[in-house]
C-alpha positions as CSV (number, residue, x, y, z in Angstrom):
1,M,107.1,88.4,41.1
2,L,109.4,90.3,43.5
3,P,110.1,88.9,47.0
4,R,107.9,90.1,49.8
5,M,110.3,92.7,51.1
6,D,110.0,95.9,53.1
7,L,113.3,97.7,52.7
8,P,114.1,101.4,52.6
9,V,115.5,100.8,49.1
10,M,113.4,98.4,47.1
11,P,114.1,96.5,43.8
12,P,114.6,97.2,41.0
13,V,117.4,99.7,41.3
14,K,119.7,100.7,38.4
15,P,123.3,100.7,39.6
16,M,125.5,103.8,39.6
17,L,127.7,103.8,36.6
18,A,131.1,105.0,35.5
19,K,132.3,106.8,32.4
20,A,135.6,106.1,30.7
21,S,138.6,108.3,31.6
22,T,142.4,108.4,31.6
23,F,144.2,107.9,34.8
24,E,145.4,111.6,34.9
25,S,141.9,113.0,34.2
26,A,140.3,110.7,36.8
27,A,142.9,111.7,39.5
28,A,142.3,115.4,38.8
29,A,138.5,114.9,38.9
30,V,138.3,113.1,42.3
31,G,141.1,115.0,43.9
32,A,143.9,113.9,46.2
33,S,141.5,112.2,48.6
34,G,139.4,110.4,46.0
35,Q,138.7,106.7,46.5
36,W,140.1,104.1,44.1
37,E,138.9,100.5,43.7
38,P,139.7,97.6,41.3
39,K,137.4,97.3,38.4
40,W,135.9,93.8,38.6
41,D,135.0,91.8,35.5
42,G,131.8,90.0,36.4
43,F,128.1,90.5,36.6
44,R,127.1,93.8,38.3
45,C,124.6,92.9,41.0
46,I,122.7,94.8,43.7
47,V,121.8,92.4,46.6
48,F,118.5,93.0,48.4
49,R,118.1,91.1,51.7
50,D,115.2,91.2,54.0
51,G,115.5,88.2,56.4
52,D,115.4,85.0,54.3
53,E,114.1,86.9,51.3
54,V,117.0,87.6,48.9
55,E,116.9,89.2,45.4
56,L,119.9,89.5,43.1
57,G,119.3,92.4,40.8
58,S,121.3,92.9,37.6
59,R,122.4,96.0,35.7
60,N,119.5,95.7,33.3
61,E,117.1,95.2,36.2
62,R,116.5,91.5,35.3
63,P,116.7,89.3,38.5
64,M,119.6,86.9,38.6
65,T,118.5,85.1,41.8
66,R,117.8,81.7,40.2
67,Y,121.1,81.6,38.4
68,F,123.3,81.9,41.5
69,P,121.8,79.8,44.4
70,E,125.2,79.6,46.1
71,V,125.4,83.4,46.2
72,V,121.9,83.6,47.7
73,D,123.0,81.1,50.5
74,A,126.2,83.2,51.0
75,V,124.2,86.4,51.4
76,R,122.0,84.8,54.0
77,E,125.0,83.7,55.9
78,H,127.3,86.7,55.7
79,L,125.3,89.9,55.1
80,P,123.2,91.7,57.7
81,P,119.5,90.6,58.0
82,R,118.2,93.7,56.3
83,C,120.5,95.5,53.7
84,V,121.0,96.5,50.1
85,V,124.5,96.1,48.8
86,D,126.0,96.9,45.4
87,G,128.8,94.7,44.1
88,E,129.8,92.2,41.5
89,I,129.3,88.4,41.1
90,V,132.5,86.8,39.9
91,I,133.9,83.3,39.4
92,A,137.5,82.6,40.2
93,G,139.2,80.3,37.6
94,E,142.6,78.7,37.6
95,V,144.3,81.8,36.3
96,G,142.0,84.6,37.6
97,L,138.5,85.7,36.9
98,D,136.6,83.5,34.5
99,F,133.8,85.4,32.7
100,E,133.1,82.6,30.4
101,A,132.1,80.5,33.4
102,L,129.7,83.2,34.4
103,L,128.0,83.2,31.0
104,Q,127.4,79.5,31.3
105,R,125.3,80.1,34.4
106,I,122.6,81.9,32.5
107,H,120.8,78.7,31.6
108,P,117.1,77.9,31.6
109,A,117.5,74.5,33.2
110,D,117.5,74.6,37.0
111,S,119.4,71.3,37.2
112,R,122.2,72.7,35.0
113,V,122.4,75.9,37.1
114,R,122.7,73.9,40.3
115,M,125.3,71.5,38.8
116,L,127.4,74.5,37.8
117,A,126.9,76.2,41.2
118,E,128.8,73.2,42.7
119,A,131.4,72.8,39.9
120,T,132.2,76.6,39.4
121,P,130.8,78.4,42.5
122,A,130.5,82.2,42.3
123,S,131.6,84.8,44.8
124,F,130.1,88.2,45.6
125,V,132.5,91.2,45.9
126,A,130.8,94.1,47.7
127,F,131.7,97.8,47.0
128,D,128.8,100.0,48.1
129,L,126.1,100.0,50.8
130,L,122.8,101.5,49.7
131,A,120.7,100.6,52.8
132,I,121.1,99.0,56.2
133,G,118.1,98.1,58.5
134,D,115.5,100.8,58.1
135,E,118.0,103.5,56.8
136,S,118.6,104.4,53.2
137,L,122.1,105.6,52.5
138,L,121.5,106.7,48.9
139,D,121.9,110.4,49.9
140,R,124.9,109.8,52.1
141,P,128.4,110.6,50.7
142,Q,130.7,107.9,49.4
143,E,133.1,108.2,52.3
144,E,130.4,107.4,54.8
145,R,128.9,104.6,52.7
146,R,132.4,103.0,52.5
147,A,132.9,103.2,56.3
148,R,129.5,101.7,57.0
149,L,130.2,98.9,54.4
150,E,133.5,98.0,56.2
151,Q,131.6,97.8,59.5
152,V,128.8,95.5,58.2
153,L,131.3,93.2,56.4
154,A,133.8,93.1,59.3
155,T,133.0,89.5,60.0
156,A,132.1,88.4,56.5
157,R,134.0,85.4,55.0
158,P,134.4,84.0,51.5
159,P,132.6,83.7,49.2
160,V,131.5,87.2,50.3
161,H,134.3,89.8,49.9
162,L,134.9,93.5,50.5
163,T,136.6,95.1,47.5
164,P,140.0,96.7,48.3
165,A,140.0,100.5,48.3
166,T,142.6,103.2,48.6
167,R,143.0,107.0,48.6
168,D,146.5,106.7,47.3
169,A,146.6,107.4,43.5
170,A,150.1,105.9,43.3
171,R,148.8,102.7,44.9
172,A,145.9,102.6,42.4
173,R,148.4,102.8,39.6
174,E,150.1,99.7,40.9
175,W,146.8,97.9,41.1
176,F,146.0,99.0,37.5
177,T,149.1,97.1,36.3
178,L,149.3,94.2,38.7
179,F,145.6,93.2,39.0
180,E,145.2,92.7,35.2
181,G,147.1,89.5,35.7
182,A,144.3,88.2,37.8
183,G,141.6,89.0,35.2
184,L,140.6,92.5,36.4
185,D,140.3,95.2,33.7
186,G,141.3,98.5,35.4
187,V,140.4,100.7,38.3
188,V,137.5,102.9,39.3
189,A,137.7,106.4,40.9
190,K,135.0,107.7,43.1
191,P,134.6,111.2,44.7
192,L,134.3,110.8,48.4
193,D,131.6,113.5,48.8
194,G,129.2,112.0,46.1
195,P,125.9,110.4,46.9
196,Y,124.8,107.1,45.3
197,A,123.2,108.1,41.9
198,P,121.4,105.2,40.2
199,D,121.9,105.1,36.5
200,K,124.2,108.1,36.5
201,R,127.8,108.0,35.3
202,T,129.3,109.7,38.3
203,M,132.3,107.4,38.8
204,L,135.3,107.3,36.5
205,K,136.8,104.1,35.1
206,V,140.3,103.6,33.7
207,K,140.7,100.6,31.5
208,H,143.6,99.1,29.6
209,A,143.9,100.1,26.0
210,R,145.7,98.1,23.4
211,T,145.6,97.6,19.6
212,A,145.8,94.5,17.5
213,D,145.7,93.7,13.8
214,C,143.0,91.2,13.1
215,V,141.6,89.3,10.1
216,V,138.0,90.2,9.1
217,G,136.7,86.7,8.6
218,A,133.0,87.6,8.3
219,F,130.4,90.2,9.1
220,R,126.9,90.4,10.5
221,W,124.0,92.4,9.2
222,H,122.5,95.2,11.3
223,K,119.1,94.6,12.8
224,S,117.8,97.8,11.1
225,G,118.4,96.6,7.5
226,P,120.9,95.8,4.8
227,V,123.9,97.6,6.4
228,V,126.8,96.1,8.3
229,G,126.2,95.5,12.0
230,S,129.6,94.1,13.0
231,L,132.9,92.9,11.7
232,V,133.7,89.4,12.9
233,L,137.4,89.2,13.8
234,G,140.0,86.4,13.8
235,L,143.6,85.7,14.7
236,H,145.7,82.7,13.7
237,D,146.8,80.3,16.4
238,E,150.1,78.4,16.6
239,Q,148.8,75.8,14.1
240,G,147.8,78.5,11.6
241,R,144.1,78.1,12.2
242,L,142.0,81.2,12.1
243,Q,140.2,81.5,15.5
244,H,137.3,83.8,16.2
245,V,138.3,86.4,18.7
246,G,135.5,88.9,18.8
247,V,133.7,91.7,16.9
248,S,134.0,95.3,16.1
249,A,130.6,96.9,16.1
250,S,130.5,100.6,17.0
251,F,129.9,102.4,13.7
252,P,127.7,105.4,12.8
253,M,125.0,104.5,10.3
254,A,126.7,106.2,7.4
255,R,129.8,104.1,8.1
256,R,127.7,100.9,8.2
257,K,126.4,101.7,4.8
258,A,129.8,102.4,3.4
259,L,131.2,99.1,4.8
260,V,128.8,97.1,2.6
261,A,130.7,98.3,-0.5
262,E,134.1,97.9,1.2
263,L,133.4,94.3,2.1
264,E,131.8,93.3,-1.2
265,P,135.0,92.3,-3.0
266,Y,135.7,89.8,-0.2
267,L,132.4,88.0,-0.4
268,L,132.6,84.2,-0.8
269,P,130.5,82.5,-3.5
270,D,127.9,80.0,-2.3
271,G,129.6,76.6,-1.5
272,A,133.1,78.1,-1.1
273,D,135.2,76.8,1.8
274,H,135.7,78.9,4.9
275,P,137.5,78.1,8.2
276,W,134.5,79.0,10.3
277,L,131.9,77.0,8.4
278,G,131.1,73.5,9.7
279,E,132.6,71.9,12.8
280,L,135.5,73.6,14.6
281,G,136.2,70.9,17.1
282,S,136.1,72.5,20.6
283,E,136.0,76.0,19.2
284,R,132.6,77.7,18.9
285,R,131.7,79.1,15.6
286,P,131.1,82.9,15.6
287,G,127.5,82.7,14.5
288,G,124.5,80.5,15.0
289,E,124.5,80.5,18.8
290,P,121.6,82.4,20.5
291,S,122.5,84.9,23.2
292,R,121.8,83.7,26.7
293,W,120.3,87.1,27.5
294,N,118.3,87.5,24.3
295,R,117.2,84.2,22.8
296,D,115.8,85.9,19.7
297,K,119.1,87.7,18.8
298,D,120.4,86.7,15.3
299,T,124.1,85.7,15.5
300,S,124.4,84.3,12.0
301,F,127.3,85.7,9.8
302,V,128.3,86.3,6.2
303,P,131.6,84.6,5.5
304,L,134.4,86.6,3.8
305,R,137.6,85.7,2.2
306,P,140.0,85.9,5.2
307,E,142.3,88.4,3.6
308,L,141.2,91.8,4.9
309,V,143.2,93.1,7.9
310,V,141.9,95.7,10.3
311,E,143.5,97.4,13.3
312,V,141.3,97.5,16.4
313,A,141.5,98.7,19.9
314,Y,140.7,96.4,22.8
315,D,141.0,96.4,26.6
316,H,141.9,92.8,27.5
317,M,141.5,89.2,26.6
318,E,139.2,86.7,28.2
319,G,140.9,83.4,27.4
320,A,141.4,83.4,23.6
321,R,138.9,86.2,22.9
322,F,138.4,89.9,23.3
323,R,136.4,90.4,26.5
324,H,134.5,93.4,25.1
325,T,133.6,94.7,21.6
326,A,136.8,95.9,19.9
327,Q,136.9,99.4,18.4
328,F,137.6,100.0,14.7
329,R,140.8,102.0,14.1
330,S,141.8,101.6,10.4
331,W,142.2,99.2,7.6
332,R,145.7,97.7,7.3
333,P,146.3,97.0,3.6
334,D,150.1,96.7,4.4
335,R,149.5,93.6,6.6
336,D,149.4,90.1,5.4
337,A,146.4,88.2,6.9
338,A,148.6,85.3,7.8
339,S,150.8,87.5,10.0
340,C,147.8,88.3,12.3
341,T,148.5,85.9,15.1
342,Y,148.1,85.8,18.9
343,A,151.8,86.3,19.3
344,Q,151.3,90.1,18.7
345,L,149.2,90.5,21.8
346,D,150.5,91.9,25.1
347,R,149.9,89.3,27.8
348,P,149.8,90.6,31.4
349,V,151.9,88.8,34.0
350,R,149.7,86.5,36.1
351,F,148.7,87.6,39.5
352,D,147.1,85.7,42.3
353,L,143.4,86.7,42.6
354,A,143.6,85.9,46.4
355,E,146.1,88.7,46.7
356,V,143.7,91.1,45.0
357,L,141.0,90.3,47.6
358,G,143.5,90.7,50.4
359,A,145.0,94.0,49.1
């Protein structure tokens, strides 16, 4: 049941989205006076506050209120009594943003949620204002919404933050490079004259793009039938152990069917040994764990002889894994699987997250 609110913009609201772009194309699209912001790596969240009633809405319109009680408390303390604010819930770890810690918060047990709220408290980074008091700002231009947001957050204190913004494309380029070391994954460009458009890709995002050669250690079946759903990827650590680093999953249906035949020579017979079967110490196996968002999702996998090498594109790492689904580029028959190690990855120079928030 939704809170008993009476706001000019009521939940649920689908957030305004961004489409992928290059830096040059984004700069040309928004013009010399476009607004640039860091691209945060957390849970997108639209905050609705009407007095003591607070609702934390997610991108898929599922409420997140129960999972972040400390954010609810921060909203009551630092945001105006009646407002709707778009932003991102993030957790600051020792070396930057910690997305894995965010995932741990999506837990059915209230006692677990509240324990983690104290151990790994989340922050809210605001970057758009949709309503204030009795006034909806959805139709107002980005330039005005930003100015109003700066006004209403003028006295806000951590864990509520106002995202940095600039109209200087050269400055945005610096952020694109520097802020990756704090766990951010790019920048977002916004036209200053645009209204807030729910569920429309009217913003432009520029993300880091890299490639890596990975071992295909397993695959998962597609939910629609006996075709490949995703390739399960691995890299060898310093001890030579094959660690799960993510998946590659964006294939047309015809390609999924063809992959079945391509992977067949690497199938392991029943009972054969595989580095991802059984216990992996502190490492989580790449299958068998239900999704926190979809408890019915099948994450089991079919093990393969860890000999096939694939080149994939990825944006950045979250700890020892790809943060997002990697994109298939090509098979690499010229590469030895044992040579696919973490050492090949480009690691960004660390950057203090506090400096991002104070940019």
